[in-house]
Structure formats: C-alpha cells, structure tokens
C-alpha positions as CSV (number, residue, x, y, z in Angstrom):
1,M,-15.5,4.4,-0.1
2,E,-16.7,5.1,-3.6
3,G,-14.1,6.7,-5.8
4,A,-11.2,5.4,-3.8
5,S,-9.9,3.5,-6.8
6,F,-9.2,6.8,-8.5
7,G,-6.3,7.9,-6.3
8,A,-8.4,9.1,-3.3
9,G,-11.8,9.4,-2.0
10,R,-14.4,11.5,-3.8
11,A,-13.5,15.2,-3.5
12,G,-15.1,16.7,-0.5
13,S,-15.8,13.4,1.1
14,G,-15.2,13.0,4.9
15,F,-12.1,11.5,6.5
16,E,-12.4,7.8,7.0
17,P,-9.7,6.7,9.5
18,V,-10.1,2.9,8.9
19,E,-9.7,3.2,5.1
20,F,-6.9,5.8,5.5
21,F,-4.8,3.5,7.8
22,K,-5.3,0.6,5.4
23,Q,-3.6,2.4,2.5
24,P,0.0,1.2,1.8
25,Q,1.4,4.7,1.7
26,T,0.0,5.5,5.2
27,I,1.6,2.3,6.6
28,L,4.9,3.1,4.9
29,R,4.9,6.7,6.2
30,I,4.4,5.5,9.8
31,V,7.2,2.9,9.3
32,N,9.5,5.6,7.8
33,W,8.7,7.9,10.7
34,V,9.7,5.3,13.2
35,F,12.9,4.4,11.2
36,S,13.9,8.0,11.1
37,I,13.5,8.3,14.9
38,V,15.7,5.2,15.4
39,V,18.5,6.5,13.1
40,F,18.8,10.0,14.5
41,G,17.8,9.1,18.0
42,S,20.5,6.4,18.3
43,I,23.2,8.7,17.1
44,V,22.1,11.6,19.2
45,N,21.8,9.5,22.4
46,E,24.8,7.2,22.1
47,G,26.7,8.1,18.9
48,Y,29.2,10.3,20.5
49,I,32.0,8.9,22.7
50,N,35.2,10.0,24.5
51,I,38.4,8.5,23.0
52,D,41.6,9.6,24.7
53,S,40.2,13.1,25.4
54,P,37.3,14.7,27.3
55,E,35.9,15.9,24.0
56,L,33.1,13.9,22.4
57,H,33.7,12.4,19.0
58,C,31.4,10.7,16.5
59,V,31.5,6.9,17.0
60,F,31.9,6.5,13.2
61,N,35.7,6.7,13.0
62,K,35.6,10.2,14.7
63,N,34.0,11.5,11.5
64,E,31.7,14.3,12.6
65,S,30.2,14.7,9.1
66,A,29.0,11.0,9.2
67,C,27.0,11.7,12.4
68,N,25.8,15.1,11.2
69,Y,24.7,13.6,7.8
70,A,22.7,10.8,9.4
71,I,21.1,13.0,12.0
72,S,20.2,15.6,9.3
73,I,18.7,13.0,7.0
74,G,16.8,11.4,9.9
75,I,15.3,14.7,11.2
76,I,14.3,15.9,7.8
77,A,12.7,12.5,7.0
78,F,10.8,12.7,10.3
79,F,9.3,16.1,9.4
80,A,8.7,15.0,5.8
81,C,6.7,12.0,7.0
82,V,4.6,14.2,9.1
83,F,4.0,16.6,6.2
84,F,3.0,13.9,3.7
85,F,0.9,12.2,6.4
86,V,-1.1,15.4,6.8
87,L,-1.2,15.9,3.0
88,D,-2.6,12.4,2.7
89,I,-5.4,13.3,5.2
90,Y,-6.2,16.5,3.3
91,F,-5.9,14.8,-0.1
92,P,-9.6,13.8,-0.4
93,Q,-10.6,17.5,0.1
94,I,-8.6,18.6,-3.0
95,S,-11.3,19.0,-5.7
96,S,-9.0,19.7,-8.7
97,V,-7.5,16.6,-10.4
98,K,-4.5,18.9,-11.4
99,D,-3.8,19.8,-7.8
100,R,-4.0,16.2,-6.8
101,K,-1.6,15.3,-9.5
102,K,0.8,18.0,-8.3
103,A,0.6,16.6,-4.7
104,V,1.3,13.1,-6.0
105,L,4.2,14.2,-8.1
106,L,5.7,16.1,-5.1
107,D,5.4,12.9,-3.1
108,M,6.9,10.8,-5.9
109,G,9.9,13.1,-6.4
110,F,10.7,13.7,-2.8
111,S,10.3,10.0,-1.8
112,G,12.6,8.9,-4.7
113,F,15.2,11.5,-3.8
114,W,15.0,10.6,-0.1
115,A,15.5,6.9,-0.9
116,F,18.7,7.9,-2.7
117,L,19.9,10.0,0.3
118,W,19.2,7.0,2.6
119,F,21.3,4.9,0.3
120,V,24.2,7.4,0.6
121,A,23.7,7.4,4.4
122,F,23.9,3.6,4.6
123,C,27.0,3.4,2.5
124,Y,28.7,6.3,4.3
125,L,27.9,5.0,7.8
126,A,28.8,1.4,7.0
127,N,32.1,2.5,5.4
128,Q,33.0,4.7,8.4
129,W,32.0,2.0,10.9
130,Q,34.3,-0.5,9.1
131,R,37.2,1.9,9.6
132,T,36.5,2.6,13.2
133,P,39.2,1.2,15.6
134,N,38.0,-1.5,18.0
135,V,38.5,0.1,21.4
136,P,36.5,-0.3,24.6
137,Q,34.8,3.1,24.2
138,V,33.6,2.2,20.8
139,N,32.1,-1.1,22.0
140,Q,29.9,0.9,24.4
141,A,28.2,2.7,21.4
142,A,28.4,-0.3,19.0
143,D,24.7,-1.2,19.3
144,A,23.6,2.4,18.5
145,A,25.9,2.5,15.5
146,R,24.7,-0.8,14.2
147,A,21.1,0.3,14.7
148,A,21.7,3.5,12.7
149,I,23.3,1.5,9.9
150,A,20.6,-1.2,9.8
151,F,17.7,1.3,9.9
152,S,19.3,3.4,7.2
153,F,19.3,0.3,5.0
154,F,15.6,-0.5,5.9
155,S,14.8,3.1,5.1
156,I,16.1,2.7,1.6
157,I,13.6,0.0,0.9
158,T,10.6,1.7,2.5
159,W,11.3,5.1,1.0
160,A,11.9,3.5,-2.5
161,Y,8.4,1.8,-2.3
162,L,6.6,5.1,-1.8
163,P,7.3,6.4,-5.3
164,L,5.7,3.2,-6.7
165,C,2.6,3.9,-4.6
166,A,2.6,7.5,-5.8
167,L,3.0,6.4,-9.4
168,E,-0.1,4.1,-9.1
169,R,-2.1,7.1,-7.7
170,F,-0.8,9.3,-10.5
171,Q,-1.9,6.8,-13.2
172,R,-5.4,6.6,-11.6
173,L,-5.7,10.4,-11.5
174,T,-4.6,10.6,-15.2
175,F,-7.3,8.0,-16.0
176,V,-9.9,10.2,-14.1
177,E,-8.7,13.3,-15.9
178,D,-9.1,11.6,-19.3
179,E,-12.6,10.4,-18.3
180,Q,-13.7,13.9,-17.3
181,R,-12.3,15.6,-20.4
182,P,-15.2,16.9,-22.5
183,F,-15.6,15.6,-26.0
184,S,-14.3,18.0,-28.7
185,S,-16.5,18.9,-31.6
186,Q,-14.3,16.8,-33.9
187,T,-14.8,13.7,-31.6
188,A,-18.5,14.3,-31.4
189,S,-18.9,14.6,-35.1
190,A,-16.9,11.5,-35.7
191,S,-19.2,9.6,-33.5
192,M,-22.3,10.7,-35.5
193,P,-23.3,8.6,-38.5
194,N,-23.1,11.6,-40.9
195,G,-19.7,12.7,-39.6
196,L,-17.7,9.6,-40.4
197,P,-14.0,10.5,-41.0
198,L,-12.7,10.2,-44.5
C-alpha cells in the first residue's frame, strides 16, 4: 500500500482489510473493545449481591458509585472503540492533511484521557474491594470483581499505548504537510544562483 508510511493510505484509496487489521491501533482498539465488555459485563452480571437484605448492593463495599463508575467508563469505552474503529476505516478517504491531523489529534487526546480514567477506575475498584468484608455472598461475586479490577488495569496499558500510535501518525502527517507546502518566492530566489542571501 503506497503512502501508508505517511499516516494512512493514499487519499481516496480503497479499503484494504489485511493491511488495516495489521495496524497496531486496530489491534489495540479490538483489545480495548473486549476489555471494556469484560469490565462492565462482569459488574452488570455478577457485581450486585444481597447482603442481609433483599435489596441488591454493589459488591465493592456496597459502594454504588464504584459500580456505576466502572460500568459508565466501560460502556463509553465500548462505543468509543467502535467510533474510532470506523474513523480508522474512513481515514484513507480523508483527502485533506489538516482534516487527517484533526482526526489523529482527537484520537490522541481521547485515548490519553481515557487511559487516565481507567487508572482512576482501577484505583477506585481496588481500594473498595480491599475494604469489602469477607462474607459468603461476596465470595460468590469475587471472580467478577477481580476480573473488573484486572481488566481495568490492562485497559490502562492498552489505552495509554494508543496516543503513542496517534503521535507517530501525527508526525508522519506533519512531514507530508511540510513536503506538500509550496515554495515561497523567497525560498525559490534563495535557491537560484543570482538570488543568494546576503
């Protein structure tokens, strides 16, 4: 795929699935998508238990905000992965280097911010799990709670790597923009034998 080294395929080129799925950001988005399903799915399915009452409570020290935060972060991450996955598919069709740079900056900013939110989720869930009393009802949901904590931690790493991929794409696009910039009259005259600068 000619032009792939400049942040994407040549503008207007067709979609090449094999090349697309070999890209690191594509692999990371799929991994992040799976991790987000594990986090919010484990809490939604088994993260609420009955402790001394018929009412369901969050397994993380009965702290409803811990469960709600992890579910919210996971669901938003799920949809963000889908959005950026579609944007990556559409990316070669974007003809303007400036528009490509905007898309890459959006990816970089969002991914970095989401890595931070996953860090907060991991710390919050781990702290609340440590304070959770060891009762038989909690033991039934322990695997789901540990899975949510573990995959929150893994999500920090995978989401933090995405801004690095975006930064590399941004640098390549900046290089392309510099290469495409027309020579100014001053630059052109400086390159001519008679127009040597003083």
